Structures are given as structure tokens and as C-alpha cells.
PLY file of the C-alpha trace (Angstrom):
ply
format ascii 1.0
element vertex 339
property float x
property float y
property float z
element edge 338
property int vertex1
property int vertex2
end_header
29.50 155.69 32.83
32.13 157.15 32.51
33.73 153.86 31.33
31.07 153.27 28.83
31.98 156.82 27.29
35.76 156.07 27.24
34.85 153.00 25.42
32.77 154.86 22.51
35.39 156.99 22.06
37.99 154.52 21.74
35.38 152.56 18.92
34.92 156.31 17.63
38.65 156.49 16.95
39.27 153.46 15.73
36.73 154.02 13.11
37.98 157.12 11.79
41.48 156.03 11.93
40.14 153.66 9.39
38.14 155.42 7.40
40.89 157.95 6.82
43.13 155.43 5.24
42.76 154.33 2.03
41.58 150.70 0.96
44.94 150.02 -1.00
46.56 151.29 2.09
44.73 148.69 4.39
45.32 145.50 2.44
46.43 142.36 4.30
49.30 142.08 2.10
52.12 144.78 2.44
52.83 146.21 -1.10
56.22 146.88 -2.83
57.46 149.87 -4.52
60.31 149.28 -7.48
61.69 150.97 -10.59
60.78 148.59 -13.93
61.51 149.51 -17.35
59.01 147.10 -18.86
56.58 149.69 -20.60
59.96 151.01 -22.15
60.80 154.10 -20.05
61.91 153.70 -16.07
58.42 153.96 -14.06
57.56 153.73 -10.54
55.24 150.48 -10.10
53.96 148.78 -6.90
53.08 144.70 -6.47
52.00 143.10 -3.51
54.56 141.03 -1.30
54.45 138.28 -2.95
54.82 139.52 -6.84
51.75 139.85 -7.90
49.40 142.27 -9.13
52.02 144.70 -10.61
50.97 148.25 -11.50
52.55 150.82 -13.30
51.74 153.96 -11.21
53.43 156.83 -13.44
52.82 155.89 -16.86
55.64 158.26 -18.88
57.03 157.75 -22.13
58.87 160.69 -22.01
60.74 160.59 -18.68
62.77 158.31 -16.28
61.43 158.09 -12.88
63.54 156.32 -9.82
64.25 156.04 -6.17
60.44 156.09 -4.77
59.55 156.03 -1.31
56.19 156.44 0.34
54.54 158.57 2.93
54.13 157.32 6.28
51.28 155.54 6.09
51.16 155.28 2.56
49.06 157.75 0.72
51.77 159.73 -1.24
55.19 158.68 -2.79
58.27 160.75 -3.64
60.52 160.19 -6.39
63.19 161.38 -8.89
62.53 162.34 -12.33
64.35 163.59 -15.10
61.49 165.60 -16.32
62.41 168.93 -14.84
63.97 171.81 -16.83
66.49 170.66 -19.67
65.85 167.35 -18.53
67.26 168.20 -15.00
66.95 165.40 -12.49
64.03 167.01 -9.60
62.24 165.35 -6.83
58.34 165.11 -7.08
55.41 164.19 -4.96
52.19 162.37 -5.96
49.73 160.21 -4.67
50.09 156.38 -4.46
46.50 155.78 -6.08
47.68 157.90 -9.15
44.47 159.45 -9.40
46.25 163.19 -8.86
48.58 164.99 -10.73
52.22 165.16 -9.74
54.15 168.11 -8.61
57.91 169.31 -8.48
58.82 170.23 -4.48
62.48 170.79 -5.81
64.55 172.69 -8.83
68.18 172.37 -7.97
70.54 169.55 -10.15
71.24 166.00 -9.64
68.37 165.45 -7.21
67.69 161.55 -6.36
67.00 159.38 -3.35
64.52 160.98 -1.90
63.31 159.52 1.73
60.09 160.37 3.64
60.90 161.19 7.83
58.95 159.07 10.00
56.77 161.89 10.81
55.96 162.71 7.08
56.81 166.37 7.37
60.40 166.42 5.67
62.25 164.71 2.70
65.97 164.37 2.92
67.40 163.59 -0.77
71.09 163.55 -2.27
71.78 166.54 -4.68
74.50 168.65 -6.09
76.28 171.06 -4.42
79.11 172.56 -6.34
81.08 169.59 -7.91
80.01 167.22 -5.47
76.56 165.55 -3.93
75.09 166.41 -0.10
72.24 165.20 1.68
69.75 167.91 1.66
66.25 168.05 3.82
63.09 169.82 2.49
59.99 170.63 4.95
56.82 169.50 3.49
53.46 168.72 5.62
52.44 166.40 8.34
50.78 163.14 6.77
47.20 164.13 5.52
45.22 161.61 3.17
43.35 163.95 1.00
46.14 167.26 0.70
46.14 168.89 -2.48
49.63 168.30 -4.21
49.41 171.34 -6.40
48.74 173.58 -3.42
52.43 173.06 -1.86
54.52 175.80 -1.45
58.37 175.62 -2.82
60.43 175.77 0.53
64.15 176.49 0.64
65.89 173.00 1.21
68.44 172.78 4.17
71.97 171.14 3.28
73.24 168.79 6.12
76.27 167.61 5.22
77.83 170.16 2.56
80.95 169.67 0.16
83.64 168.97 -0.46
82.83 165.15 0.44
80.41 163.15 -1.87
77.30 162.10 0.65
74.58 160.24 -0.78
71.50 157.80 -0.05
70.05 158.92 3.14
67.86 156.69 5.18
66.04 157.64 8.62
66.55 156.18 11.67
62.63 154.74 12.84
62.69 157.51 15.50
63.50 160.58 12.93
66.73 161.83 15.36
69.47 160.42 13.08
70.23 159.27 9.19
72.54 157.06 7.94
74.03 158.01 4.40
77.02 157.17 2.40
80.14 159.30 2.15
83.62 159.44 1.06
85.01 161.46 3.41
87.65 158.93 4.17
88.36 158.58 0.35
85.92 155.95 -0.64
82.26 155.70 -0.06
81.38 154.31 3.51
78.31 154.26 6.00
77.76 156.81 8.50
75.15 158.01 10.59
74.38 161.84 11.73
71.84 163.35 14.13
69.20 165.48 12.71
69.65 169.22 13.09
67.48 171.49 11.10
67.77 174.97 12.92
71.34 176.52 11.74
72.94 172.91 10.96
76.81 173.02 10.75
77.05 171.02 7.24
81.23 171.04 7.50
80.94 169.17 10.72
77.46 167.20 11.06
76.45 166.50 14.40
77.11 163.34 15.97
78.67 161.92 13.31
79.87 158.11 13.43
81.78 156.11 10.77
80.26 152.41 10.58
82.19 150.70 7.78
85.73 151.48 6.97
87.65 149.24 3.91
88.82 150.20 0.59
85.74 149.45 -1.57
82.06 151.01 -1.57
79.15 150.48 0.91
76.30 152.58 0.56
72.61 152.13 0.26
71.84 151.88 4.23
68.59 150.88 5.10
67.15 150.99 8.87
65.34 148.24 10.02
61.96 149.05 11.85
63.08 148.70 15.06
66.20 150.66 14.81
68.81 148.03 16.13
69.87 147.28 12.56
71.39 148.38 9.24
71.05 146.71 5.82
73.56 147.98 3.02
74.95 147.11 -0.46
78.96 146.41 -0.01
81.15 145.36 -3.01
84.50 144.18 -0.14
83.68 140.68 -1.58
84.37 141.40 -5.24
80.81 141.78 -6.16
77.94 143.85 -4.84
76.31 141.70 -1.62
73.50 142.80 0.87
75.09 142.96 4.27
73.29 143.68 7.78
75.21 145.31 10.92
74.43 146.95 13.92
73.90 150.35 14.23
77.08 151.09 15.91
78.87 149.23 12.91
79.76 145.65 14.64
78.37 142.22 13.65
78.67 142.84 9.71
77.46 139.78 8.22
76.97 138.97 4.32
73.32 138.10 3.84
73.38 136.90 0.16
76.79 135.52 -0.82
76.63 134.74 -4.28
78.65 136.00 -7.62
75.61 138.04 -8.75
75.07 141.92 -7.89
72.48 142.04 -4.82
71.73 146.02 -4.03
69.21 148.21 -2.48
68.08 146.31 0.66
64.67 147.70 1.83
63.02 146.28 5.35
59.70 145.08 5.27
56.99 146.99 8.07
57.45 144.21 9.95
61.41 143.80 10.35
60.97 140.26 8.80
61.72 140.50 5.71
64.32 142.25 3.28
63.38 143.22 -0.54
66.47 144.02 -2.69
67.72 143.50 -6.31
69.70 141.04 -7.94
70.84 140.00 -11.36
71.24 136.47 -10.38
68.98 135.56 -13.16
70.62 137.51 -16.29
68.79 140.58 -15.49
67.78 142.66 -12.66
64.76 141.39 -10.36
63.31 141.98 -7.61
63.86 139.69 -4.72
62.67 138.97 -1.21
64.64 137.30 1.72
64.74 136.53 5.45
66.61 138.47 7.45
69.23 135.80 8.18
69.78 135.66 4.70
67.38 132.94 4.05
64.51 131.71 1.55
65.73 134.24 -1.18
62.66 134.52 -3.53
62.18 135.99 -7.29
59.24 138.27 -6.85
59.34 140.05 -10.53
60.80 137.37 -13.11
60.35 138.56 -16.69
62.72 140.08 -19.00
62.78 143.96 -18.06
64.74 145.58 -15.71
63.41 145.90 -12.05
65.42 147.43 -9.48
65.41 149.71 -6.32
62.50 148.32 -3.81
61.17 149.87 -1.13
58.07 148.26 1.00
55.15 150.38 1.23
54.55 151.01 4.74
51.45 150.96 6.21
52.22 152.52 9.50
50.97 156.12 10.42
52.85 158.14 13.08
52.06 156.81 16.46
51.30 153.22 14.92
53.19 150.46 15.17
53.28 146.98 13.46
53.42 143.51 13.74
56.37 141.35 12.57
54.48 139.93 9.77
54.07 143.54 8.50
50.40 142.76 8.17
48.77 144.86 10.69
49.01 148.24 11.77
47.83 149.35 15.35
47.64 153.19 17.10
46.49 152.31 20.74
48.74 154.57 22.09
47.59 157.05 20.28
43.73 156.23 21.06
44.23 156.12 24.69
45.43 159.26 24.69
42.03 160.58 24.16
40.35 159.35 27.52
0 1
1 2
2 3
3 4
4 5
5 6
6 7
7 8
8 9
9 10
10 11
11 12
12 13
13 14
14 15
15 16
16 17
17 18
18 19
19 20
20 21
21 22
22 23
23 24
24 25
25 26
26 27
27 28
28 29
29 30
30 31
31 32
32 33
33 34
34 35
35 36
36 37
37 38
38 39
39 40
40 41
41 42
42 43
43 44
44 45
45 46
46 47
47 48
48 49
49 50
50 51
51 52
52 53
53 54
54 55
55 56
56 57
57 58
58 59
59 60
60 61
61 62
62 63
63 64
64 65
65 66
66 67
67 68
68 69
69 70
70 71
71 72
72 73
73 74
74 75
75 76
76 77
77 78
78 79
79 80
80 81
81 82
82 83
83 84
84 85
85 86
86 87
87 88
88 89
89 90
90 91
91 92
92 93
93 94
94 95
95 96
96 97
97 98
98 99
99 100
100 101
101 102
102 103
103 104
104 105
105 106
106 107
107 108
108 109
109 110
110 111
111 112
112 113
113 114
114 115
115 116
116 117
117 118
118 119
119 120
120 121
121 122
122 123
123 124
124 125
125 126
126 127
127 128
128 129
129 130
130 131
131 132
132 133
133 134
134 135
135 136
136 137
137 138
138 139
139 140
140 141
141 142
142 143
143 144
144 145
145 146
146 147
147 148
148 149
149 150
150 151
151 152
152 153
153 154
154 155
155 156
156 157
157 158
158 159
159 160
160 161
161 162
162 163
163 164
164 165
165 166
166 167
167 168
168 169
169 170
170 171
171 172
172 173
173 174
174 175
175 176
176 177
177 178
178 179
179 180
180 181
181 182
182 183
183 184
184 185
185 186
186 187
187 188
188 189
189 190
190 191
191 192
192 193
193 194
194 195
195 196
196 197
197 198
198 199
199 200
200 201
201 202
202 203
203 204
204 205
205 206
206 207
207 208
208 209
209 210
210 211
211 212
212 213
213 214
214 215
215 216
216 217
217 218
218 219
219 220
220 221
221 222
222 223
223 224
224 225
225 226
226 227
227 228
228 229
229 230
230 231
231 232
232 233
233 234
234 235
235 236
236 237
237 238
238 239
239 240
240 241
241 242
242 243
243 244
244 245
245 246
246 247
247 248
248 249
249 250
250 251
251 252
252 253
253 254
254 255
255 256
256 257
257 258
258 259
259 260
260 261
261 262
262 263
263 264
264 265
265 266
266 267
267 268
268 269
269 270
270 271
271 272
272 273
273 274
274 275
275 276
276 277
277 278
278 279
279 280
280 281
281 282
282 283
283 284
284 285
285 286
286 287
287 288
288 289
289 290
290 291
291 292
292 293
293 294
294 295
295 296
296 297
297 298
298 299
299 300
300 301
301 302
302 303
303 304
304 305
305 306
306 307
307 308
308 309
309 310
310 311
311 312
312 313
313 314
314 315
315 316
316 317
317 318
318 319
319 320
320 321
321 322
322 323
323 324
324 325
325 326
326 327
327 328
328 329
329 330
330 331
331 332
332 333
333 334
334 335
335 336
336 337
337 338
């Protein structure tokens, strides 16, 4: 009898989790967010991972939206827009289904590159701090399918890196304990990692600071693999922008793209089998996808517009895992805890 009750509880929990996730998140084909100017201004678009069904999510004419990321589970997205006071660039949040209104959650200057934490409770982003750029963390909320974006209260963001160095392009580790970022602490932009400390952080001396790359050119735009073992990034060490991958201690740095074009903005698929990136190898900026060893590089967008900064839409809620193909998420660990 007890076993039957436990099985019934598992079934009920699975049904609840399924009902809470909108149909556009449950789709068999994971989606990619990206920026495109194909309707004149820069807007946030989405498409399937094969390039089909492109859709404009922001549809603005007087503002330019950039650097999108999605919340865990793909319910909301955050992005940077020059729709702030006097065209200031602020961080915004809006539902991914485009049915709700956007809401700015910052009111600073030069704010860009927002990225959601794995738990959905914080957003890290880049903003001006004096005459340099710093990494800030803003507390938002835990994932909630029916959150009222308009009801979000403004809170004070925390500067975790601080001037005088330029620190940009934050990327959370999958377990949320570290952030990878690009910093010019040694004179040029290099990839670093640091521990995440929100209670009284030491911005002048970030905890656990580790420099992963060291050369005389720019390395930036780090992207952590879903299993936490690799970091993809953009580098100009070969004379042009290429996509590299390395271990999280900086070892085994490998050029994946290796061509005369400019390849930037790598993003791992939810299952870790693919990397999306932007390239101008066809004469204008397009979104490409490739295997994690650099093979099978395919143009997904293929149009005269400028398509940049792809970000895979995560279908994984906090506590879930995802298959290597990125097409199916499960949360059995969370469900079993209800026994």
C-alpha cells in the first residue's frame, strides 16, 4: 500500500512539473536566443536549434536590445537595452513568450552582458564603476512561471570586482559557486575565475581569483560547459577572432574554429554536445553551430542582416539534469525527495 502511495506521489509531481512549464519550453528542439537587426533596430530573437522558426521577441523601433540570456527553465529573459533615461543602457527582464511587459531592474550606466545564476535568484552583469567596468550581482527571485515582472522591487546591486581594472562578460559556473569573466588586471583582457561571495564581498581582492589565460591579446566572452569541466571563449591570439575551449584550470587550450573570419560569442547547448557562435565568414554576421570538437560548423541564420550573440535557451529548471542531446530534462532527484 505504501509503495503504491509513493508511486502516486511521483506521478503527481511529474504532472505538476509538466503543467508548470509552458509548451514553448517543453519543445523537443531546444531554442537559441540571439540579437538581429533584420527589422532595422537590434532586437532579441529566438529560433529552433536548426535555424527554423525565427521570431522577434522584443519588436522595438526606437531602442536597441543586446546580450540576452534566459532564466533557468526558460520562463523569462534578461537583456541590455538603451531604453533607459537619456538612452542609458540598463538591464531589463521580460517573459520569453512576449506576452508580458518588460521591466528595467537597474538604473545605472553602461550596463550590459546580464547572465542568470543557475538557481534563478541572481543576475550578474557588467556596468560602469567610475571610469572602468565592473561585475555586479543583482538579487532577483527564484524561478516562478507566473511572476509579475511589474511587481519586482528594485534592490541595490553588489559590486564583486571593483575598479580600477576593467572586468566584463561574467559567466556562472553550473553549480553557481564561481564566475568566469574577462579582466585586464595584467594589462590586457584575459579569462579569470573567482568565487561568488555576496555577503560583504571584497571587490578589490575577489576571493579565489584565478587567471586562466595569459598572452598579449584579448581573451573574453567565457562560456562554461554544462558539466562544469570546460570553458569556451573568444581569442584574438591568431590574428583574428577564434573560438577556443580549455579546461577550467586553463590547461589544454584548443582552437575550434581556425579560419580567417571573425568567430565570437560561444554558447554551449544545454546537453553540452554543441556550441553556437557568431561568425562573419559569409560576408556578414551569422549564427553558427558546431560540435564541441569544432567539426560540422553550420550556418543557422543565413540572411543579409547582422545576427550576433547566440545563447541557448535552457530547458533545465533548478534541480534538473539534461541529456547530452539537450532535448529532455528530468528532475527525479527532486521528485524522489518527496517520498
